[in-house]
NUZA-465846 format. One record per residue (C-alpha): residue number from 1; residue in three letters; chain; x, y, z. Coordinates in steps of 0.2 Angstrom, whole numbers, m for minus. Example, Ala and Ser with C-alpha at 12.3 -4.5 7.8 and 13.67 -1.06 7.14 Angstrom:
+-----+-----+---+-------+-------+-------+
|   k |   r | c |    c1 |    c2 |    c3 |
+-----+-----+---+-------+-------+-------+
|   1 | Ala | A |    62 |   m22 |    39 |
|   2 | Ser | A |    68 |    m5 |    36 |
+-----+-----+---+-------+-------+-------+
END
This chain:
+-----+-----+---+-------+-------+-------+
|   k |   r | c |    c1 |    c2 |    c3 |
+-----+-----+---+-------+-------+-------+
|   1 | Met | A |  m193 |   274 |  m390 |
|   2 | Ser | A |  m177 |   269 |  m381 |
|   3 | Ser | A |  m172 |   272 |  m364 |
|   4 | Ala | A |  m160 |   288 |  m359 |
|   5 | Ile | A |  m142 |   282 |  m355 |
|   6 | His | A |  m130 |   290 |  m344 |
|   7 | Asp | A |  m112 |   293 |  m355 |
|   8 | Asn | A |   m99 |   288 |  m339 |
|   9 | Ile | A |   m85 |   299 |  m347 |
|  10 | Asp | A |   m73 |   295 |  m334 |
|  11 | Asp | A |   m75 |   278 |  m337 |
|  12 | Arg | A |   m78 |   277 |  m353 |
|  13 | Arg | A |   m94 |   267 |  m354 |
|  14 | Phe | A |  m111 |   271 |  m357 |
|  15 | Glu | A |  m124 |   265 |  m343 |
|  16 | Leu | A |  m142 |   261 |  m342 |
|  17 | Thr | A |  m149 |   258 |  m324 |
|  18 | Val | A |  m163 |   245 |  m324 |
|  19 | Asp | A |  m171 |   240 |  m308 |
|  20 | Gly | A |  m156 |   245 |  m298 |
|  21 | Arg | A |  m143 |   236 |  m308 |
|  22 | Ile | A |  m132 |   244 |  m322 |
|  23 | Val | A |  m131 |   238 |  m339 |
|  24 | Phe | A |  m116 |   245 |  m348 |
|  25 | Ala | A |  m105 |   246 |  m363 |
|  26 | Asp | A |   m85 |   252 |  m363 |
|  27 | Tyr | A |   m81 |   261 |  m376 |
|  28 | Arg | A |   m69 |   273 |  m386 |
|  29 | Arg | A |   m74 |   289 |  m396 |
|  30 | Glu | A |   m62 |   291 |  m411 |
|  31 | Pro | A |   m66 |   307 |  m422 |
|  32 | Ser | A |   m79 |   299 |  m432 |
|  33 | Ser | A |   m83 |   283 |  m423 |
|  34 | Ile | A |   m88 |   274 |  m407 |
|  35 | Val | A |   m80 |   259 |  m404 |
|  36 | Ile | A |   m88 |   248 |  m393 |
|  37 | Phe | A |   m78 |   235 |  m385 |
|  38 | His | A |   m89 |   226 |  m371 |
|  39 | Val | A |  m107 |   225 |  m367 |
|  40 | Glu | A |  m112 |   218 |  m351 |
|  41 | Ala | A |  m129 |   216 |  m340 |
|  42 | Pro | A |  m131 |   208 |  m323 |
|  43 | Val | A |  m133 |   190 |  m323 |
|  44 | Pro | A |  m153 |   195 |  m316 |
|  45 | Leu | A |  m157 |   206 |  m330 |
|  46 | Arg | A |  m149 |   194 |  m345 |
|  47 | Gly | A |  m163 |   189 |  m358 |
|  48 | Thr | A |  m175 |   204 |  m351 |
|  49 | Gly | A |  m169 |   215 |  m366 |
|  50 | Ala | A |  m160 |   228 |  m355 |
|  51 | Ala | A |  m143 |   227 |  m365 |
|  52 | Gly | A |  m154 |   229 |  m381 |
|  53 | Arg | A |  m162 |   244 |  m373 |
|  54 | Leu | A |  m143 |   251 |  m369 |
|  55 | Met | A |  m139 |   246 |  m387 |
|  56 | Glu | A |  m153 |   256 |  m394 |
|  57 | Gly | A |  m147 |   273 |  m385 |
|  58 | Ile | A |  m131 |   271 |  m389 |
|  59 | Val | A |  m136 |   271 |  m407 |
|  60 | Glu | A |  m147 |   286 |  m405 |
|  61 | Leu | A |  m132 |   295 |  m396 |
|  62 | Ala | A |  m120 |   291 |  m411 |
|  63 | Arg | A |  m134 |   298 |  m423 |
|  64 | Ala | A |  m134 |   311 |  m414 |
|  65 | Glu | A |  m115 |   315 |  m414 |
|  66 | Asn | A |  m114 |   309 |  m431 |
|  67 | Arg | A |  m102 |   295 |  m429 |
|  68 | Glu | A |  m103 |   276 |  m436 |
|  69 | Leu | A |  m104 |   264 |  m422 |
|  70 | Val | A |   m90 |   251 |  m423 |
|  71 | Pro | A |   m94 |   237 |  m414 |
|  72 | Leu | A |   m79 |   225 |  m407 |
|  73 | Cys | A |   m90 |   216 |  m396 |
|  74 | Ser | A |   m99 |   202 |  m401 |
|  75 | Tyr | A |  m115 |   206 |  m393 |
|  76 | Ala | A |  m116 |   222 |  m400 |
|  77 | Ser | A |  m111 |   216 |  m417 |
|  78 | Ala | A |  m124 |   202 |  m416 |
|  79 | Trp | A |  m138 |   216 |  m410 |
|  80 | Met | A |  m134 |   229 |  m425 |
|  81 | Arg | A |  m135 |   214 |  m437 |
|  82 | Arg | A |  m151 |   210 |  m430 |
|  83 | His | A |  m157 |   228 |  m429 |
|  84 | Lys | A |  m150 |   234 |  m447 |
|  85 | Gln | A |  m165 |   245 |  m451 |
|  86 | Glu | A |  m164 |   254 |  m434 |
|  87 | Val | A |  m145 |   256 |  m435 |
|  88 | Gly | A |  m145 |   261 |  m454 |
|  89 | Val | A |  m133 |   248 |  m459 |
|  90 | Ser | A |  m136 |   241 |  m477 |
|  91 | Gly | A |  m136 |   224 |  m484 |
+-----+-----+---+-------+-------+-------+
END
């Protein structure tokens, strides 16, 4: 089960608070998709899986909104390739 994320609509970014620090993903909503531009975790959280938990929450949200995820960020793209089954990507 993924952690709950916060949709910071004003800043157009999804946020996940972990140990008092914010992991975030900048995005843009399109009619049928969510474009992910950048995912960032504070240095102390890198390598802990925090950004992956954020991505899990984003996938859940996109699924609930019936939107495709379009990763322009290299981290988001690599994460989605590694988690094809959870994301629902074939091939």
